[in-house]
MIVOMAR-462900 format. One record per residue: residue in one letter; x, y, z of N, C-alpha, C, O in turn. Coordinates in Angstrom, 2 decimals. Atoms other than C-alpha are relative to their C-alpha. Layout:
// residues N
{pt 'A', {X, Y, Z}, {X, Y, Z}, {X, Y, Z}, {X, Y, Z}}
...
//
This chain:
// residues 83
{pt 'M', {-0.99, -0.51, -0.37}, {74.11, 91.70, 104.78}, {1.42, -0.39, -0.51}, {1.78, -1.56, -0.42}}
{pt 'K', {-1.14, 0.72, 0.53}, {77.50, 91.57, 103.20}, {0.91, 0.79, 1.03}, {0.76, 1.86, 1.61}}
{pt 'Y', {-1.14, -0.47, -0.73}, {80.75, 91.68, 104.95}, {1.24, -0.17, -0.85}, {1.42, -1.15, -1.58}}
{pt 'Y', {-1.33, -0.04, 0.90}, {84.09, 92.50, 103.32}, {1.03, -0.08, 1.16}, {0.88, 0.39, 2.29}}
{pt 'V', {-1.20, 0.16, -0.63}, {87.46, 91.57, 104.60}, {1.13, 0.41, -1.23}, {1.08, 0.11, -2.42}}
{pt 'E', {-1.26, 0.06, 1.02}, {90.81, 92.66, 103.05}, {1.27, -0.78, 0.57}, {1.65, -0.65, 1.73}}
{pt 'G', {-1.28, 0.71, -0.55}, {93.81, 90.58, 103.49}, {0.70, -0.65, -1.16}, {0.38, -0.53, -2.34}}
{pt 'E', {-0.76, 0.26, 1.05}, {96.49, 88.80, 101.88}, {-0.47, -1.46, -0.32}, {-0.82, -2.16, 0.63}}
{pt 'L', {0.33, 1.51, 0.69}, {95.67, 85.39, 99.75}, {0.77, -1.06, 0.92}, {0.29, -2.17, 1.14}}
{pt 'R', {-0.97, 1.07, -0.59}, {98.55, 83.66, 101.75}, {-0.76, -0.42, 1.33}, {-0.68, -1.54, 1.85}}
{pt 'N', {0.84, 0.48, -1.36}, {96.12, 83.94, 104.95}, {-1.15, -0.21, -0.28}, {-1.82, -0.16, 0.75}}
{pt 'F', {1.12, 0.50, 0.36}, {93.11, 82.95, 103.23}, {-0.31, -1.37, 0.61}, {0.59, -2.20, 0.74}}
{pt 'I', {0.22, 1.40, -0.45}, {91.29, 79.90, 104.67}, {-0.61, -0.69, -0.95}, {-1.83, -0.55, -1.06}}
{pt 'F', {0.61, 0.86, 1.10}, {90.67, 77.61, 101.87}, {-0.65, -1.27, 0.40}, {-0.25, -1.88, 1.40}}
{pt 'V', {0.75, 1.43, -0.35}, {88.41, 74.53, 102.01}, {-0.08, -0.82, -1.22}, {0.13, -0.42, -2.36}}
{pt 'G', {0.14, 0.93, 1.12}, {87.81, 71.38, 100.11}, {1.35, -0.25, -0.78}, {2.44, -0.42, -0.24}}
{pt 'E', {-0.85, 0.44, 1.02}, {89.77, 70.70, 97.03}, {1.05, 1.29, -0.24}, {2.23, 1.24, -0.57}}
{pt 'A', {-1.06, -1.11, -0.05}, {90.99, 74.35, 97.12}, {0.86, -0.01, 0.82}, {2.00, 0.21, 0.40}}
{pt 'K', {-1.18, 0.36, -0.90}, {92.86, 73.75, 100.10}, {1.22, -0.76, -0.31}, {2.38, -0.42, -0.05}}
{pt 'R', {-1.11, 0.84, 0.46}, {94.76, 70.98, 98.69}, {0.80, 0.58, -0.96}, {2.03, 0.52, -0.91}}
{pt 'N', {-0.98, -0.82, 1.04}, {95.79, 73.05, 95.64}, {0.66, 1.21, 0.59}, {1.86, 1.37, 0.40}}
{pt 'A', {-0.62, -1.03, -0.75}, {96.46, 76.04, 97.58}, {1.28, -0.44, 0.70}, {2.31, 0.22, 0.54}}
{pt 'N', {-1.29, 0.56, -0.72}, {99.00, 73.91, 99.80}, {0.80, -0.43, -0.88}, {1.80, -0.95, -0.39}}
{pt 'M', {-1.16, 0.28, 0.77}, {100.90, 73.22, 96.78}, {0.77, 1.21, -0.53}, {1.72, 1.21, -1.32}}
{pt 'L', {-0.74, -1.29, 0.82}, {101.82, 76.74, 96.02}, {0.80, 0.73, 1.50}, {0.47, 0.79, 2.69}}
{pt 'T', {-0.94, -0.70, -1.00}, {104.53, 78.54, 97.88}, {-0.60, 1.40, 0.46}, {-1.61, 1.76, -0.15}}
{pt 'C', {0.63, -1.24, -0.50}, {103.74, 81.92, 99.73}, {0.34, 1.14, -1.03}, {-0.28, 2.20, -1.15}}
{pt 'K', {-0.26, -1.13, 1.06}, {105.61, 83.74, 96.80}, {-0.86, -0.27, -1.24}, {-0.98, 0.59, -2.12}}
{pt 'Q', {0.90, 0.29, 1.09}, {103.24, 81.96, 94.40}, {-1.33, 0.57, 0.19}, {-1.96, 1.21, -0.65}}
{pt 'L', {1.15, -0.80, -0.19}, {100.38, 82.99, 96.05}, {-0.23, 1.28, -0.20}, {-1.32, 1.73, -0.55}}
{pt 'D', {-0.26, -1.62, 0.05}, {101.55, 86.62, 96.05}, {-0.32, 0.33, -1.40}, {-1.09, 1.26, -1.61}}
{pt 'V', {0.14, 0.15, 1.42}, {101.60, 86.11, 92.25}, {-1.47, 0.13, -0.44}, {-1.94, 1.03, -1.14}}
{pt 'V', {1.42, 0.17, 0.30}, {98.03, 84.90, 92.08}, {-0.72, 1.03, 0.77}, {-1.80, 1.35, 0.29}}
{pt 'E', {0.58, -0.99, -0.77}, {97.05, 87.45, 94.60}, {-0.23, 1.13, -1.16}, {-1.35, 1.48, -1.52}}
{pt 'E', {-0.04, -1.12, 0.72}, {98.13, 90.24, 92.17}, {-0.82, -0.25, -1.44}, {-1.34, 0.68, -2.07}}
{pt 'M', {0.82, 0.12, 1.15}, {96.45, 88.50, 89.17}, {-1.63, 0.01, 0.19}, {-2.50, 0.36, -0.60}}
{pt 'L', {1.33, -0.12, -0.54}, {93.42, 88.18, 91.05}, {-0.57, 1.57, 0.19}, {-1.74, 1.83, -0.04}}
{pt 'E', {0.14, -1.22, -0.07}, {93.52, 91.80, 91.67}, {-0.25, 0.85, -1.10}, {-1.07, 1.76, -1.03}}
{pt 'E', {0.26, -0.17, 1.42}, {93.79, 92.54, 87.99}, {-1.44, -0.18, -0.75}, {-1.95, 0.54, -1.60}}
{pt 'I', {1.16, 0.31, 0.69}, {90.69, 90.84, 87.16}, {-1.19, 0.13, 1.17}, {-2.28, -0.43, 1.06}}
{pt 'E', {1.26, 0.04, -1.11}, {88.58, 91.65, 90.41}, {-1.10, 0.52, -0.62}, {-1.03, 1.34, -1.54}}
{pt 'P', {1.11, -0.48, 0.44}, {85.01, 92.06, 89.98}, {-0.11, 1.31, 0.68}, {0.63, 1.65, 1.59}}
{pt 'N', {0.58, -1.47, -0.84}, {83.47, 95.47, 91.07}, {-0.37, -0.29, 1.40}, {0.07, 0.39, 2.33}}
{pt 'E', {0.46, 0.37, -1.48}, {81.89, 93.88, 94.12}, {1.03, -0.80, 0.83}, {0.80, -1.37, 1.90}}
{pt 'G', {-0.99, 0.75, -0.74}, {85.17, 92.38, 94.97}, {0.02, -1.52, -0.24}, {-0.78, -2.01, -1.04}}
{pt 'W', {0.13, 1.29, -0.12}, {86.05, 88.69, 95.60}, {-0.55, -0.62, 1.13}, {-0.03, -0.40, 2.23}}
{pt 'S', {0.74, 0.70, -1.06}, {83.75, 86.60, 97.67}, {1.07, -1.09, 0.45}, {2.04, -1.39, -0.25}}
{pt 'E', {-0.72, 1.25, -0.33}, {85.27, 83.69, 99.69}, {-0.49, -1.29, -1.05}, {0.25, -2.14, -1.52}}
{pt 'T', {0.49, 0.99, 0.76}, {82.92, 81.53, 97.69}, {0.76, -0.07, -1.48}, {1.04, -1.14, -2.01}}
{pt 'A', {-0.65, 0.02, 1.16}, {84.62, 82.73, 94.46}, {1.35, -0.13, -0.08}, {1.80, -0.61, -1.12}}
{pt 'I', {-1.55, 0.45, -0.12}, {88.30, 82.48, 95.43}, {0.00, -1.43, 0.22}, {0.74, -2.03, -0.55}}
{pt 'N', {0.12, 1.51, 0.04}, {87.52, 78.79, 96.49}, {-0.36, -0.55, -1.06}, {0.22, -1.57, -1.44}}
{pt 'D', {0.16, 0.69, 1.39}, {85.89, 78.13, 93.28}, {1.11, 0.06, -0.89}, {1.51, -0.90, -1.54}}
{pt 'M', {-1.14, -0.18, 0.91}, {88.73, 79.69, 91.46}, {1.07, -1.14, 0.36}, {1.51, -1.75, -0.61}}
{pt 'F', {-0.89, 0.64, -0.49}, {91.11, 77.59, 93.43}, {-0.27, -1.56, -0.34}, {0.65, -2.36, -0.45}}
{pt 'W', {0.49, 1.32, -0.37}, {89.00, 74.37, 93.29}, {-0.09, -0.45, -1.59}, {0.40, -1.47, -2.09}}
{pt 'F', {0.66, 0.65, 1.54}, {87.46, 74.32, 89.48}, {0.84, 0.65, -1.05}, {0.85, 0.16, -2.18}}
{pt 'D', {-0.80, -0.49, 1.17}, {89.89, 76.66, 87.59}, {1.39, 0.15, 0.54}, {1.98, 1.23, 0.49}}
{pt 'F', {-1.37, 0.02, -0.39}, {93.21, 75.62, 89.08}, {1.09, 0.03, -1.27}, {2.17, 0.61, -1.23}}
{pt 'D', {-0.88, -0.26, 1.22}, {94.75, 75.29, 85.64}, {0.32, 1.45, -0.44}, {1.41, 1.78, -0.92}}
{pt 'T', {-0.09, -1.64, 0.47}, {94.25, 79.10, 84.92}, {1.02, 0.39, 1.00}, {1.96, 1.06, 0.60}}
{pt 'I', {-1.24, -0.56, -1.20}, {96.45, 79.75, 88.30}, {1.09, -0.46, -0.35}, {2.04, 0.33, -0.34}}
{pt 'C', {-1.27, 0.60, 0.47}, {99.03, 77.34, 87.07}, {0.65, 0.80, -1.01}, {1.81, 1.20, -1.00}}
{pt 'R', {-0.68, -0.79, 1.12}, {99.27, 79.15, 83.85}, {0.38, 1.27, 0.47}, {1.37, 1.79, -0.04}}
{pt 'W', {-0.56, -1.31, -0.48}, {99.65, 82.27, 85.61}, {1.21, -0.07, 0.56}, {1.86, 0.98, 0.56}}
{pt 'L', {-0.93, 0.20, -0.80}, {102.38, 80.85, 87.56}, {1.25, -0.48, -1.13}, {2.41, -0.51, -0.71}}
{pt 'G', {-0.82, 0.36, 1.09}, {104.21, 79.70, 84.19}, {-0.34, -1.48, -0.33}, {0.33, -1.92, -1.27}}
{pt 'Y', {0.07, 1.41, 0.14}, {102.93, 75.95, 84.27}, {-0.89, -0.24, -1.04}, {-1.64, 0.73, -1.15}}
{pt 'E', {0.92, 0.18, 0.82}, {100.83, 74.44, 81.40}, {-1.24, -0.56, 0.66}, {-2.36, -0.39, 0.18}}
{pt 'S', {0.99, 0.52, -0.70}, {98.82, 72.69, 83.84}, {0.13, -0.33, 1.34}, {1.22, -0.16, 1.88}}
{pt 'Q', {-0.09, 0.38, -1.28}, {98.03, 71.49, 87.16}, {1.19, -1.11, 0.37}, {2.08, -1.21, 1.21}}
{pt 'G', {-0.91, 1.27, 0.21}, {99.66, 68.38, 86.25}, {1.54, 0.15, 0.01}, {2.30, -0.56, 0.67}}
{pt 'E', {-1.41, -0.38, -0.09}, {103.03, 70.04, 85.43}, {0.32, 0.69, 1.24}, {1.52, 0.72, 1.52}}
{pt 'L', {-0.11, -0.98, -1.35}, {102.76, 72.19, 88.72}, {0.37, -1.51, 0.82}, {1.48, -1.60, 1.34}}
{pt 'V', {-0.05, 1.25, -0.68}, {102.41, 68.51, 90.30}, {1.40, -0.68, -0.06}, {2.06, -1.10, 0.89}}
{pt 'K', {-1.25, 0.77, 0.48}, {105.38, 67.03, 88.48}, {1.07, 0.71, 0.53}, {1.86, 0.11, 1.26}}
{pt 'E', {-1.04, -0.80, -0.56}, {107.64, 69.77, 89.34}, {0.28, -0.22, 1.68}, {1.38, -0.27, 2.23}}
{pt 'I', {-0.10, 0.24, -1.70}, {106.76, 69.21, 93.31}, {0.76, -1.08, 0.06}, {1.83, -0.99, 0.68}}
{pt 'K', {-0.21, 1.18, -0.45}, {107.36, 65.72, 93.21}, {1.54, -0.06, -0.67}, {2.28, -0.87, -0.12}}
{pt 'N', {-1.35, 0.41, 0.26}, {110.78, 65.95, 91.25}, {0.83, 1.20, 0.99}, {2.05, 1.08, 1.09}}
{pt 'N', {-0.75, -0.65, -0.80}, {111.77, 68.74, 93.64}, {0.22, -0.75, 1.31}, {1.20, -0.45, 2.00}}
{pt 'R', {0.05, 0.55, -1.26}, {111.08, 66.45, 96.61}, {0.97, -1.25, 0.04}, {1.25, -1.86, 1.07}}
{pt 'V', {-0.59, 1.37, 0.08}, {113.12, 63.53, 95.28}, {1.77, 0.64, 0.30}, {2.72, -0.15, 0.33}}
//
């Protein structure tokens, strides 16, 4: 059985390392990522596993979508803004 749910990425329940990565992003950034994911959405849609894998194993791609060269650059900006 397949069960599909449509919702906003900002309300998605991430797990593991994907949760840590997603928590670094603002709601506005998550909205941008959601738009990008919709553009490359597979015919069968995104599974929970695929979304988590993207945020866990391919977070550098997500960071590039947001204008950063890498996850390290995003982390650096977050640290600079907290000071």
